[in-house]
C-alpha positions in Angstrom: 6.8 -2.8 1.8 7.4 -5.5 -0.8 4.7 -7.9 0.2 2.1 -8.3 -2.5 -1.5 -7.8 -1.5 -3.1 -8.0 -5.0 -2.2 -10.2 -8.0 -4.0 -10.5 -11.3 -2.8 -13.4 -13.5 -3.8 -13.7 -17.1 -7.1 -11.9 -16.5 -9.4 -11.4 -19.5 -13.0 -10.2 -19.6 -15.1 -10.7 -22.6 -18.6 -9.4 -23.4 -21.1 -10.3 -26.0 -22.4 -7.1 -27.7 -24.8 -7.5 -30.6 -23.7 -11.1 -31.0 -20.1 -10.1 -31.3 -17.4 -10.8 -28.8 -15.7 -7.8 -27.2 -12.6 -8.1 -25.1 -12.5 -5.4 -22.4 -9.4 -6.9 -20.8 -6.8 -9.1 -22.5 -4.5 -11.3 -20.5 -3.7 -8.7 -17.9 -0.9 -9.5 -15.3 -0.7 -7.0 -12.4 0.7 -7.1 -8.9 0.3 -4.5 -6.2 2.3 -4.2 -3.0 0.9 -3.6 0.4 1.1 0.1 1.2 1.4 1.2 -2.5 -0.2 4.3 -4.0 -1.0 3.5 -7.6 -2.8 5.1 -10.5 -4.5 3.3 -13.4 -4.8 5.6 -16.4 -6.1 5.4 -19.9 -8.6 6.8 -22.3 -12.3 6.1 -22.2 -12.9 2.5 -23.2 -9.4 1.4 -22.4 -10.6 -1.1 -19.7 -10.0 1.0 -16.5 -13.5 0.5 -15.1 -13.5 -3.2 -16.0 -10.1 -3.6 -14.2 -11.5 -1.9 -11.2 -14.4 -4.2 -11.2 -12.0 -7.2 -11.2 -10.1 -5.8 -8.2 -13.2 -5.1 -6.2 -15.0 -8.3 -7.1 -17.9 -6.4 -8.7 -17.3 -8.5 -11.8 -15.6 -11.8 -12.5 -12.9 -12.5 -15.1 -13.7 -14.7 -18.2 -10.4 -16.3 -17.6 -7.4 -15.8 -15.2 -7.2 -15.4 -11.5 -7.7 -12.5 -9.1 -6.0 -13.0 -5.7 -6.1 -10.6 -2.8 -4.2 -11.4 0.3 -4.2 -15.1 -0.5 -8.0 -15.2 -1.3 -9.0 -16.0 -4.9 -12.0 -13.7 -4.9 -13.3 -14.9 -8.3 -14.0 -18.3 -6.6 -16.3 -16.8 -3.9 -20.1 -17.0 -4.3 -22.1 -13.8 -4.1 -22.7 -13.8 -0.4 -19.1 -14.7 0.4 -18.0 -12.0 -1.9 -20.2 -9.4 -0.4 -18.8 -10.2 3.1 -15.2 -10.2 1.8 -15.6 -6.9 0.0 -17.2 -5.2 3.0 -14.3 -6.2 5.2 -11.4 -5.8 2.8 -12.1 -3.2 0.2 -13.2 0.4 0.5 -14.7 1.9 -2.7 -14.8 5.6 -3.4 -17.2 6.3 -6.2 -16.9 9.2 -8.7 -20.2 10.7 -7.7 -19.9 9.9 -4.0 -23.1 7.8 -3.8 -23.9 8.8 -0.3 -27.4 8.0 0.8 -29.2 11.3 0.5 -31.8 10.7 3.2 -29.2 9.9 5.9 -26.8 12.3 7.7 -23.1 11.9 7.1 -22.7 10.2 10.4 -25.6 7.8 9.6 -24.0 7.0 6.2 -20.8 5.8 8.0 -22.7 4.0 10.8 -24.8 2.1 8.2 -21.7 0.9 6.5 -20.5 -0.5 9.8 -23.9 -2.0 10.5 -24.0 -3.8 7.2 -20.6 -5.5 7.6 -20.7 -5.9 11.4 -16.9 -6.0 11.6 -16.6 -3.1 14.0 -18.1 -3.8 17.5 -21.3 -1.9 18.1 -19.9 -0.1 21.1 -17.0 1.3 19.0 -18.9 2.5 16.0 -19.8 6.0 17.1 -16.2 6.8 18.2 -14.8 5.3 15.0 -17.3 7.4 12.9 -16.2 10.5 14.7 -12.5 9.6 14.4 -12.8 9.1 10.6 -14.8 12.3 10.0 -12.2 14.2 12.0 -9.4 12.5 10.0 -10.9 13.8 6.7 -11.7 17.2 8.2 -15.5 17.3 8.3 -16.4 16.2 11.8 -18.3 19.5 12.2 -20.6 18.3 9.4 -21.5 14.9 10.8 -25.2 15.8 11.4 -25.7 17.4 7.9 -27.4 15.7 4.9 -25.1 15.1 1.9 -26.9 17.9 0.0 -25.7 20.4 2.6 -22.0 19.7 1.8 -19.9 21.0 -1.0 -18.5 18.5 -3.6 -15.2 18.3 -1.9 -16.8 17.7 1.5 -19.0 15.0 0.1 -15.9 13.3 -1.4 -14.2 13.4 2.0 -17.4 11.9 3.5 -17.3 9.2 0.8 -13.6 8.4 1.7 -14.5 8.2 5.4 -17.3 5.8 4.6 -14.9 3.7 2.5 -12.7 3.5 5.6 -15.5 2.6 7.9 -14.7 -1.1 8.2 -10.9 -0.6 8.2 -10.2 -2.2 4.8 -6.8 -3.1 3.5 -7.4 -1.7 0.1 -9.0 1.6 -1.0 -10.1 1.8 -4.6 -11.2 5.2 -5.9 -12.9 5.7 -9.3 -12.1 9.2 -10.6 -12.2 10.6 -7.1 -11.2 14.2 -8.2 -12.9 14.3 -11.5 -15.6 16.8 -10.3 -13.4 18.8 -8.0 -11.5 22.0 -8.3 -7.7 21.8 -8.3 -7.2 22.9 -4.7 -9.8 20.4 -3.4 -8.3 17.7 -5.6 -4.9 18.3 -4.2 -6.3 18.0 -0.6 -7.9 14.6 -1.6 -4.6 13.4 -2.9 -2.9 14.4 0.3 -5.5 12.5 2.3 -4.8 9.4 0.2 -1.1 9.8 0.8 -1.7 10.0 4.5 -3.7 6.7 4.3 -0.8 5.1 2.4 1.6 6.3 5.1 -0.7 4.5 7.6 -0.3 1.3 5.7 -3.3 1.3 3.4 -3.0 0.3 -0.3 -4.7 3.0 -2.5 -5.5 2.4 -6.1 -6.9 5.3 -8.1 -8.6 5.1 -11.5 -8.2 8.4 -13.2 -8.2 10.5 -16.4 -5.7 13.0 -14.8 -2.8 13.9 -17.0 -0.6 15.7 -14.3 0.1 12.6 -12.2 3.8 12.3 -11.9 4.0 14.1 -8.6 1.1 12.2 -7.1 1.5 8.5 -7.3 4.3 5.9 -6.7 3.4 3.9 -9.8 1.3 4.5 -12.9 -0.2 1.7 -14.9 -1.4 2.7 -18.4 -4.2 0.7 -20.1 -4.7 0.7 -23.9 -7.5 -1.3 -25.5 -7.7 -3.7 -22.5 -4.0 -4.3 -22.2 -1.3 -2.9 -19.9 0.8 -0.8 -22.2 3.4 0.2 -19.6 4.1 0.6 -15.9 6.2 3.4 -14.5 7.6 3.9 -11.1 7.2 7.7 -10.4 
């Protein structure tokens, strides 16, 4: 697929720290195709998390534009942005961030309830479909604490998919997992890409050549290079 789903043009993000200006991102240009599996890499402080926040609309650029599927998301107000994000972007957090007092099934159903994109009559079947897709349907009635780290990450991915978003953004999704479980998570992401999803992973991983279609390296808030893998 060559159709662009995400375009950042001249994006900079500046912060005031102790009365001094700090540039976390500097005039970043980046385009991502529909159905692409891409990694954003770089050392701590390189701007990876800030770039992720631009893509998801969690933060706004100081200058430049962020366009996703023809919507300039930096122009949306907070309520519009919350609605847009819920429908279009699934976020997988490093530490899962599942609600500990709800079962795995309830975590997914709440995500659907919040956005109200999936018809109520279809939510239970969709929840079961997604948990089956990530291989933990048998654990649907368990609390997050009753699952292993890998199982919780699978649950977090299922929750990110709850509202059928176009883009999945994952922040260090394998950072706390053993190598075997990490490989299974990557295979799951590849399956989602084959199904037409766009998956963007922010990672510290060094052995990435065999995993992603494209690798974008950030250094001091700037894109140093892009490599097709």
